[in-house]
C-alpha positions as CSV (number, residue, x, y, z in Angstrom):
1,M,13.3,-8.9,-6.5
2,S,16.0,-9.6,-4.3
3,K,18.8,-12.4,-5.3
4,T,18.6,-15.4,-3.3
5,I,21.3,-15.9,-0.7
6,E,23.8,-18.5,-1.3
7,Y,24.5,-21.1,1.8
8,T,27.4,-23.3,0.7
9,A,30.3,-25.2,2.7
10,Y,33.0,-23.2,1.9
11,P,33.6,-20.1,3.6
12,L,32.3,-17.5,0.6
13,S,30.4,-17.1,-2.2
14,D,30.6,-17.7,-5.6
15,I,30.8,-14.3,-6.7
16,L,33.4,-13.0,-3.9
17,T,35.5,-16.2,-4.5
18,Q,35.7,-15.4,-8.0
19,R,36.8,-11.5,-7.1
20,I,39.5,-13.1,-4.8
21,V,40.5,-15.5,-7.3
22,N,41.3,-12.7,-9.9
23,Y,43.2,-10.5,-7.7
24,L,45.2,-13.5,-6.3
25,N,45.9,-14.5,-10.1
26,V,47.2,-11.1,-10.8
27,Y,49.4,-11.4,-7.3
28,R,50.9,-14.5,-8.7
29,M,51.6,-13.3,-11.5
30,V,53.4,-10.2,-10.3
31,I,55.4,-12.7,-7.8
32,A,56.4,-14.8,-10.6
33,A,57.8,-12.0,-12.7
34,L,59.5,-10.6,-10.1
35,L,61.0,-13.9,-9.2
36,A,61.9,-14.5,-12.8
37,L,63.4,-11.0,-13.0
38,A,65.6,-11.6,-10.1
39,Q,66.8,-14.9,-11.3
40,F,67.4,-14.1,-15.0
41,G,69.0,-10.9,-14.4
42,N,71.4,-11.7,-11.5
43,L,69.5,-9.4,-8.9
44,V,70.1,-12.1,-6.3
45,N,73.6,-12.7,-5.4
46,A,73.0,-17.0,-4.8
47,D,75.6,-19.0,-4.8
48,L,74.1,-21.9,-5.7
49,P,75.8,-25.3,-7.5
50,E,75.4,-25.7,-11.2
51,G,72.6,-28.3,-11.2
52,Y,70.5,-26.3,-8.1
53,A,70.9,-23.3,-10.4
54,I,69.5,-25.1,-13.3
55,A,66.7,-26.6,-11.1
56,A,65.9,-23.0,-10.2
57,N,66.1,-21.9,-13.7
58,T,63.4,-24.3,-14.2
59,I,61.3,-24.0,-11.3
60,V,60.9,-19.8,-12.0
61,L,60.3,-20.1,-15.4
62,T,57.6,-23.4,-15.0
63,Y,56.2,-21.0,-12.1
64,L,56.0,-17.8,-14.3
65,I,54.1,-20.4,-17.2
66,F,51.8,-21.8,-14.4
67,A,50.9,-18.4,-13.2
68,A,50.4,-16.9,-16.7
69,F,47.8,-19.8,-17.1
70,H,45.5,-19.1,-14.2
71,L,45.4,-15.5,-15.3
72,F,44.3,-16.4,-19.1
73,T,41.8,-19.3,-16.9
74,G,40.3,-16.9,-14.6
75,R,39.3,-14.4,-17.9
76,R,37.4,-17.0,-19.6
77,S,33.3,-17.4,-19.2
78,G,32.0,-20.4,-17.4
79,T,35.2,-21.1,-15.5
80,D,35.1,-23.0,-12.5
81,F,36.8,-20.6,-9.5
82,F,36.8,-23.0,-6.7
83,K,38.2,-25.7,-9.0
84,L,40.8,-22.7,-10.1
85,A,41.7,-21.6,-6.8
86,T,42.4,-25.1,-5.8
87,N,45.0,-25.6,-8.4
88,S,46.3,-22.5,-8.2
89,L,47.1,-22.9,-4.5
90,F,47.9,-26.2,-5.0
91,S,51.1,-24.7,-7.8
92,D,51.8,-22.3,-5.4
93,I,52.5,-24.4,-2.4
94,F,54.3,-27.1,-4.8
95,F,56.4,-24.3,-6.9
96,L,57.5,-22.2,-3.9
97,S,58.0,-25.4,-1.7
98,L,60.6,-26.8,-4.2
99,L,62.3,-22.5,-4.4
100,V,62.4,-22.9,-0.6
101,I,64.6,-26.4,-0.8
102,V,67.0,-24.9,-4.1
103,F,67.6,-21.6,-2.1
104,G,68.3,-23.5,1.0
105,G,65.8,-22.9,3.5
106,V,64.0,-19.4,4.9
107,N,66.8,-17.6,4.5
108,G,65.6,-16.6,0.9
109,G,62.7,-15.1,1.9
110,I,60.4,-17.6,0.0
111,G,59.0,-19.0,3.2
112,I,56.8,-15.8,3.6
113,L,55.3,-16.2,0.5
114,L,54.3,-20.2,1.4
115,V,52.2,-18.4,4.4
116,F,50.9,-16.1,2.3
117,S,49.4,-18.8,0.4
118,S,48.5,-21.0,3.4
119,A,46.4,-18.3,4.8
120,M,44.7,-17.7,1.1
121,A,44.1,-21.3,1.2
122,A,42.1,-20.9,4.0
123,V,40.3,-18.1,3.0
124,L,39.3,-19.5,-0.2
125,L,39.2,-23.5,0.4
126,P,37.6,-25.9,3.3
127,L,39.5,-26.0,6.4
128,R,40.9,-29.4,5.8
129,I,42.3,-28.4,2.4
130,A,43.9,-25.2,3.4
131,L,45.5,-27.3,6.8
132,F,47.1,-29.8,4.2
133,L,48.5,-27.1,2.4
134,A,49.7,-25.5,5.3
135,S,51.1,-28.4,6.5
136,I,53.0,-29.0,3.4
137,A,54.6,-25.7,3.6
138,S,55.5,-26.0,7.2
139,L,57.2,-29.5,6.6
140,T,59.1,-28.1,3.6
141,I,60.2,-25.4,5.7
142,I,61.4,-27.3,8.7
143,G,62.6,-30.4,6.7
144,T,64.6,-28.1,4.5
145,A,66.5,-26.5,7.4
146,M,66.8,-29.9,9.1
147,W,68.4,-31.5,5.8
148,Y,70.7,-28.6,5.9
149,I,71.4,-28.9,9.8
150,R,72.6,-32.6,8.7
151,D,75.1,-31.0,6.2
152,S,76.3,-28.7,9.1
153,S,75.4,-26.0,6.4
154,T,73.1,-24.1,8.7
155,T,72.8,-23.0,12.3
156,T,70.0,-23.9,15.1
157,E,69.1,-19.7,14.6
158,S,68.1,-20.8,11.2
159,M,66.2,-24.1,12.6
160,L,64.2,-21.8,14.6
161,Q,63.5,-19.6,12.2
162,A,62.3,-22.3,10.1
163,G,59.8,-23.6,13.1
164,L,58.1,-20.5,13.4
165,F,57.6,-20.1,9.8
166,G,55.8,-23.4,9.6
167,I,54.0,-22.6,12.8
168,T,53.2,-19.3,11.3
169,A,51.5,-21.0,8.5
170,M,49.4,-23.7,10.2
171,I,48.0,-20.7,12.7
172,S,47.5,-18.5,9.9
173,A,45.6,-20.9,8.1
174,V,43.5,-21.4,11.1
175,I,42.9,-17.6,11.7
176,A,42.2,-16.9,8.0
177,N,39.5,-19.6,7.7
178,Q,37.8,-18.2,11.0
179,L,37.8,-14.9,9.5
180,A,36.2,-16.3,6.3
181,Y,33.9,-18.1,8.2
182,W,32.9,-14.5,10.4
183,A,32.8,-12.6,6.9
184,R,30.3,-15.0,5.5
185,D,27.7,-15.0,8.8
186,Y,28.1,-11.0,8.4
187,R,27.6,-11.2,4.6
188,L,24.4,-13.6,5.3
189,I,22.8,-11.7,8.1
190,A,23.1,-8.3,5.9
191,E,21.3,-9.6,3.0
192,K,19.1,-11.2,5.1
193,Q,18.5,-7.7,6.4
194,R,18.2,-6.5,3.4
195,E,15.9,-9.0,1.7
196,T,13.3,-7.7,5.3
197,L,14.1,-4.4,4.7
198,T,13.0,-4.9,0.8
199,E,10.3,-7.0,1.5
200,L,9.1,-4.2,4.3
201,E,9.5,-1.5,1.8
202,Q,7.5,-2.9,-0.7
203,V,4.8,-3.6,1.5
204,N,4.8,0.0,2.8
205,E,5.0,1.1,-0.4
206,L,1.9,-0.8,-1.4
207,I,0.1,0.2,1.9
208,I,0.7,3.7,1.2
209,R,-0.1,3.6,-2.2
210,R,-3.5,2.2,-1.7
211,M,-4.6,4.4,1.7
212,R,-7.4,6.5,1.2
213,T,-5.6,9.3,3.3
214,G,-3.5,11.5,1.2
215,V,0.5,11.0,2.2
216,I,2.8,13.4,1.1
217,A,6.4,13.4,2.2
218,V,8.5,16.3,1.7
219,D,12.4,17.5,2.5
220,H,13.3,20.3,4.1
221,T,13.2,22.2,1.5
222,G,9.7,21.9,0.5
223,M,10.4,19.4,-2.5
224,I,7.9,16.3,-2.5
225,R,9.3,13.3,-2.3
226,V,6.7,10.7,-2.0
227,M,2.9,10.9,-3.2
228,N,0.6,8.5,-3.1
229,E,-2.5,8.3,-4.9
230,S,-5.2,10.0,-2.8
231,A,-2.8,12.8,-1.9
232,W,-2.7,12.8,-6.1
233,F,-6.5,13.4,-6.5
234,L,-6.7,15.8,-3.5
235,M,-3.7,17.7,-5.2
236,G,-5.8,18.4,-8.6
237,S,-4.2,15.1,-10.1
238,P,-0.7,17.6,-10.7
239,S,2.1,16.4,-13.7
240,V,5.2,14.5,-12.3
241,R,7.3,17.6,-13.2
242,Q,5.8,19.6,-10.3
243,R,7.4,18.7,-7.0
244,S,7.4,21.9,-5.1
245,L,4.4,21.6,-2.4
246,S,4.5,25.6,-2.7
247,S,4.1,25.3,-6.6
248,L,0.7,22.8,-6.0
249,S,-0.6,24.6,-3.1
250,R,0.3,28.0,-1.3
251,H,-1.8,27.1,1.3
252,L,-1.0,23.5,2.4
253,A,3.0,25.1,2.1
254,A,1.8,27.9,4.4
255,A,0.0,25.5,6.9
256,L,3.4,23.5,6.6
257,E,5.5,26.7,7.5
258,S,3.0,27.3,10.2
259,W,3.3,23.8,12.0
260,K,7.3,24.1,11.5
261,Q,6.9,27.4,13.9
262,E,4.3,25.8,16.4
263,P,4.0,22.1,16.4
264,T,1.4,21.3,19.1
265,A,-0.9,23.9,17.7
266,D,-4.2,22.0,16.5
267,P,-4.1,22.0,12.7
268,K,-6.8,23.8,10.6
269,P,-8.7,23.0,7.3
270,V,-6.9,23.8,4.4
271,V,-8.2,24.7,0.5
272,V,-6.3,23.0,-2.0
273,E,-6.4,25.3,-4.7
274,A,-6.3,23.2,-7.7
275,S,-9.0,20.6,-7.0
276,Q,-10.9,23.0,-4.4
277,A,-11.2,19.9,-2.1
278,Q,-10.9,21.6,1.5
279,V,-8.3,18.8,3.4
280,L,-7.3,18.7,6.8
281,P,-4.0,18.5,6.9
282,S,-1.6,16.7,9.8
283,F,2.1,16.5,10.1
284,V,5.1,14.5,11.7
285,A,8.3,15.1,11.5
286,L,10.5,13.3,9.1
287,P,14.6,13.5,9.9
288,G,16.8,13.5,6.8
289,K,20.9,13.9,6.4
290,D,20.0,17.3,5.3
291,G,17.6,18.7,7.7
292,V,14.2,17.6,9.0
293,G,11.3,17.1,6.4
294,A,7.7,16.4,7.1
295,M,5.3,13.3,6.5
296,I,1.9,15.0,5.5
297,F,-1.3,13.1,5.9
298,L,-4.5,14.7,4.2
299,T,-8.0,13.8,5.2
300,D,-10.8,15.1,3.3
301,N,-12.9,17.2,5.3
302,N,-16.3,16.4,3.6
303,V,-15.3,12.6,4.0
304,V,-15.3,13.3,7.8
305,A,-18.1,15.0,8.3
306,R,-20.2,12.7,6.2
307,R,-18.8,9.9,8.3
308,A,-19.6,11.6,11.5
309,V,-23.3,12.4,9.9
310,E,-23.5,8.6,9.2
311,L,-22.3,7.3,12.6
312,S,-24.5,9.7,14.2
313,V,-27.6,8.7,12.1
314,N,-27.0,5.3,12.8
315,S,-26.7,5.4,16.4
316,L,-29.8,7.5,16.0
317,A,-31.9,5.3,14.1
318,K,-30.9,2.5,16.4
319,L,-31.7,4.3,19.4
320,S,-35.0,5.9,17.6
321,G,-35.7,2.0,16.6
322,S,-35.7,0.8,20.1
323,I,-37.8,3.6,21.3
324,A,-40.4,3.1,18.6
325,H,-40.8,-0.6,19.0
326,E,-41.6,0.1,22.8
327,I,-44.0,3.1,22.0
328,R,-45.9,1.1,19.2
329,N,-47.9,-1.2,21.5
330,P,-49.2,1.3,23.8
331,L,-50.0,3.7,21.0
332,A,-52.2,0.6,19.4
333,A,-53.7,-0.1,22.7
334,L,-54.7,4.0,22.8
335,N,-56.4,4.3,18.9
336,H,-58.1,1.0,19.5
337,A,-59.7,2.3,22.9
338,S,-60.6,5.5,21.0
339,Q,-62.4,3.2,18.4
340,L,-64.4,1.6,20.8
341,L,-65.0,5.2,22.4
342,E,-66.2,6.7,19.1
343,E,-68.5,3.3,18.7
344,S,-70.2,4.5,21.8
345,P,-73.8,5.7,21.8
346,Q,-73.1,8.0,24.6
347,V,-70.3,10.1,22.7
348,R,-71.8,13.7,22.4
349,L,-70.4,15.8,19.6
350,P,-67.8,17.9,21.5
351,E,-66.6,14.4,23.0
352,M,-66.5,13.4,19.4
353,R,-64.0,15.9,18.6
354,L,-61.6,14.9,20.9
355,I,-61.6,11.3,19.9
356,N,-60.9,12.7,16.5
357,I,-57.9,14.1,17.8
358,I,-56.6,11.7,19.3
359,Q,-56.8,9.6,16.4
360,N,-55.3,11.7,13.8
361,H,-52.6,12.2,15.9
362,A,-52.1,8.6,17.0
363,K,-52.1,7.8,13.2
364,R,-49.2,10.7,12.9
365,M,-47.3,9.3,15.4
366,N,-48.0,5.5,13.8
367,G,-46.8,7.0,10.8
368,I,-43.4,8.4,12.0
369,I,-42.9,5.3,14.3
370,E,-43.3,3.0,10.9
371,N,-40.5,5.6,9.2
372,I,-38.2,5.1,12.3
373,L,-38.4,1.3,12.0
374,Q,-37.6,1.5,8.3
375,L,-35.1,3.2,8.7
376,S,-33.4,1.2,11.4
377,R,-34.3,-2.0,9.4
378,R,-33.5,-1.2,6.1
379,E,-32.1,-4.5,4.2
380,Q,-29.2,-4.2,1.8
381,S,-30.5,-3.6,-1.8
382,R,-31.2,-6.6,-4.0
383,P,-30.8,-4.8,-7.5
384,E,-32.9,-6.6,-10.5
385,L,-33.6,-5.4,-13.8
386,I,-36.3,-3.4,-14.0
387,P,-38.3,-2.3,-16.9
388,L,-39.6,1.2,-16.3
389,H,-41.9,1.9,-19.3
390,V,-44.1,-1.5,-17.8
391,F,-43.3,-0.5,-13.8
392,L,-43.9,3.1,-14.1
393,P,-47.6,3.1,-15.6
394,E,-48.6,0.1,-13.1
395,F,-47.2,2.3,-10.5
396,A,-48.9,5.6,-11.3
397,N,-52.5,3.8,-11.4
398,E,-51.8,2.1,-7.8
399,F,-50.8,5.5,-6.5
400,E,-53.8,7.3,-8.1
401,T,-56.5,4.5,-7.0
402,S,-55.0,5.5,-3.4
403,Q,-55.7,8.9,-3.7
404,V,-59.8,8.7,-4.6
405,T,-60.6,10.6,-1.1
406,R,-58.5,13.3,-2.1
407,Q,-59.0,16.2,-4.4
408,L,-56.1,16.1,-6.5
409,D,-55.1,16.6,-10.1
410,F,-52.6,13.6,-10.7
411,Q,-50.6,13.2,-14.0
412,A,-48.3,11.0,-15.6
413,A,-46.4,11.9,-18.2
414,L,-44.1,8.7,-18.9
415,D,-42.0,7.9,-22.0
416,T,-43.5,4.9,-23.8
417,E,-39.7,3.6,-25.1
418,E,-37.7,0.8,-23.5
419,A,-36.5,1.9,-20.5
420,Y,-34.1,-0.7,-18.1
421,V,-32.5,-0.1,-14.7
422,L,-30.9,-1.9,-12.3
423,F,-32.7,-1.3,-9.1
424,D,-34.4,-2.9,-6.0
425,K,-38.0,-3.1,-7.2
426,S,-39.7,-2.7,-3.5
427,Q,-37.1,-0.1,-2.7
428,L,-37.6,2.2,-5.7
429,S,-41.5,1.6,-5.2
430,Q,-41.0,2.8,-1.4
431,C,-38.7,6.0,-2.9
432,L,-41.1,6.7,-5.8
433,W,-44.0,6.6,-2.6
434,K,-42.7,8.8,-0.2
435,L,-41.7,11.5,-2.9
436,L,-45.4,11.4,-4.3
437,D,-46.7,11.7,-0.5
438,N,-44.4,14.5,-0.2
439,A,-45.9,15.9,-3.1
440,V,-49.5,15.3,-2.2
441,D,-48.5,17.1,1.3
442,H,-47.3,20.0,-0.3
443,A,-49.4,21.0,-3.2
444,S,-51.3,23.9,-3.7
445,K,-54.6,23.6,-1.7
446,D,-55.4,27.0,-1.3
447,K,-56.2,28.8,-4.6
448,S,-55.9,25.8,-6.8
449,L,-56.4,22.6,-7.3
450,P,-53.7,20.2,-6.0
451,R,-51.6,19.2,-8.7
452,V,-48.9,16.4,-8.5
453,R,-47.1,14.8,-11.5
454,L,-45.0,12.1,-12.7
455,A,-42.7,12.3,-15.5
456,L,-39.9,9.4,-17.6
457,T,-37.5,10.9,-19.6
458,R,-34.1,9.4,-21.0
459,N,-31.2,10.2,-22.9
460,E,-29.6,7.6,-24.9
461,E,-26.8,9.8,-25.3
462,S,-26.0,10.2,-22.0
463,G,-27.1,6.5,-20.7
464,F,-29.8,7.8,-18.2
465,C,-32.9,8.4,-17.4
466,I,-34.7,10.4,-15.0
467,I,-37.8,10.1,-13.1
468,T,-39.3,13.5,-12.0
469,V,-41.8,14.1,-9.3
470,A,-43.0,17.9,-9.1
471,D,-46.1,19.5,-7.4
472,N,-47.3,23.1,-7.8
473,G,-46.9,23.7,-3.8
474,P,-45.3,27.4,-2.9
475,G,-41.8,25.9,-3.4
476,I,-38.9,25.5,-1.3
477,N,-36.5,28.6,-0.1
478,Q,-32.6,28.3,-1.1
479,N,-31.5,27.9,2.4
480,Q,-33.6,25.3,2.8
481,L,-32.6,23.4,-0.1
482,S,-29.8,22.0,1.5
483,K,-31.3,20.6,4.7
484,I,-34.2,19.0,3.2
485,F,-32.4,15.6,3.1
486,E,-31.4,15.7,6.3
487,P,-33.3,13.1,8.7
488,F,-35.4,14.8,11.5
489,Y,-35.9,18.1,9.4
490,T,-39.3,19.4,8.6
491,T,-41.1,22.6,7.8
492,R,-44.9,20.7,8.8
493,R,-45.9,20.2,12.3
494,E,-47.2,17.1,11.3
495,G,-44.2,15.7,9.4
496,S,-41.5,13.3,10.7
497,G,-38.3,14.7,8.5
498,L,-37.3,11.4,7.5
499,G,-39.4,10.5,4.3
500,L,-37.3,12.7,1.8
501,Y,-33.9,11.4,4.2
502,I,-35.6,7.2,3.6
503,A,-35.9,8.2,-0.4
504,K,-32.0,9.3,-0.7
505,Q,-31.1,6.7,1.3
506,L,-32.6,4.3,-1.2
507,C,-31.2,6.0,-4.1
508,E,-27.9,5.9,-2.9
509,A,-27.8,2.6,-2.3
510,N,-29.1,1.5,-5.4
511,Q,-26.1,4.0,-7.5
512,A,-28.8,6.4,-8.1
513,E,-28.9,10.3,-7.3
514,L,-31.9,12.0,-5.8
515,T,-31.7,16.0,-6.3
516,V,-34.6,18.3,-6.0
517,D,-35.0,22.0,-8.1
518,S,-37.4,24.7,-7.1
519,K,-37.8,28.5,-6.9
520,P,-40.4,30.0,-4.3
521,G,-43.9,30.0,-5.5
522,E,-43.1,27.6,-8.6
523,G,-43.2,24.2,-7.0
524,A,-40.7,21.7,-6.3
525,F,-39.2,19.0,-8.6
526,F,-37.5,16.2,-7.1
527,H,-35.1,14.1,-9.9
528,V,-34.1,10.7,-9.6
529,R,-31.3,9.8,-12.0
530,L,-30.9,6.4,-13.1
531,A,-28.0,4.7,-15.2
532,L,-29.7,3.2,-18.1
533,A,-28.8,-1.0,-18.2
534,R,-27.9,-2.4,-21.7
535,A,-29.1,-5.5,-21.4
536,T,-32.5,-6.7,-22.2
537,P,-34.6,-8.9,-20.0
538,K,-34.4,-12.8,-20.5
539,E,-37.2,-14.4,-22.1
540,A,-39.8,-16.5,-20.0
C-alpha cells in the first residue's frame, strides 16, 4: 500500500523535519564545541573586560550544554521534532545574540551564525516565527553596532556591515521559507504521481494477469520478465526457474528472432512444444536501458478458428432463419395444393406419381426449414435434475411407438440403477431424437433388418454416465468423422446437414460432450457423456 501524503501547515513533512533537525543538532554540537575550544583554549585574541570574559565563558558553556541536550533529545523515541526545532532555534538565536553583544558586534564572526540560524528557522518553522527570530538577530546585530558607536569604539564601516548582516538575515529567512514551500510542492506532486503510477501499475498488472490472451515480456537477451496466467498455460505450465524463452519454446524464440529481422512481416502460427498448443504470436518492441526487448501476445489459434466458425454459423443461422420464414408459407401452400389435387377423381396414375414426388420433396423441405428455424431461435438451456432411469425408458417407448410404420429392430439396453443428471429436459429429448433419427436413416436396409440401439451405462468412480445411440449401417469413413458435426454437412441427398450439428450444440449448451466412434461396415456409435448429479430429487 502507498503511504498517505501529508498535508501540513509547515513547509516540510514530519519525516523530513526529523531528518533536518537531527543534522542541525549535530551541526550545533560541533559549533558549540568549537566555540568552547576557542574560548577556553585561548585560541581567540579577544581583549575583553573581566566581567565580559566571565559572561562569555558562561554563555559558551551554557550553549554547549544546551547543544548536548538537544542532540540527546533528538535521539529519543516519541520526540516532537517540530517543538524541538522551535526550542533549539530559539536557543541558537538567544545564545548567539548574547555572544554578538559580548564580543562587540559582527567583527567577531558570530553574525554569520545568526544568519544561518535565521535561514534554518525559515526552513523548519512557519514564516511568522522565522521572521520573528530573524528580526531578533537583526536587531541584536544593529543594536550592538549602534551601542558601540555611542561609545566611539566602532566605525561607520562596522555599522554598515551590521546593517548588511541584519538585512541578509531577514532576506535569507524569506527566501529559505519560499524554497522550503517550493520543495514541499514538488514533493507533493512527486508523491501524487508516484501514487498514481502505483495504482496504474496495479491495474495494469491485474488486467494483464486476467487477460485471455497470453502476454510475455522479454528483455534484449531473451529472458522472460513478465508472464501472465494465459501465457503460462499455453507454454505448458513451466516451473518458476525457467526464465529463458528459448528453453520454453525454441519455435517461439525463433519467431521472435525472425520478427527482429523483419518486423513488418505477417506472423505465422507457432506450435509450443510443451503444451502442443498452436498459437499466433504478435510482437511489440519494448525499449529498455540495456537494449530493445519485446512484448509477445499469444493468441490460441484454435480459439480464433472456433470463434470464426461460431460467428459464421450465427450469421448464417440468422440469414437462413429469415429465408426460411419467407419460404415456409409458399411451401405450405404448395403442399396443400398437392393434397387437394391428390383428392381429385380425375387424377390418373402417372400424375399421382408426380404428386407424390411433390409431397415428398415438400416434406423434406419442411424438415430443413424446421431445423433452420430451430437453429436460429435456440434458447438458452434451463437445466433441471433428470432421473435418467425413469426418463430414458419413457423416451424409448415413445420413440418405438413412432416407428410402427417402419421395419426397424429397436433395442433399449438401459441401466436400471438410479442416475441423475442436470440437463434441459426438452433439449435432451431433441438431442436424442435427432441422434435416433440419424441412426434410423443410416441403418442397414439392404442385407439385414435395420437395427438401432439406445443404451445407458454409468460409472460411479468417474462420476459420469454415457448414453449411446448405435446403428448397423455402413459406418463413417475416417476422413468424414471430423466433418459430420459441421453445419450443412451431409452424406445423403435428402439430408439437411443440421441434425448432428444441432445435437452437438444442445449438448455443449448443457455442459455435455457428444462424440462418435465408427468403422466402415460396423455401424456408427454416438456417445453423449454427462456428469452424474450428486444430489437426489426432492420428495413431492
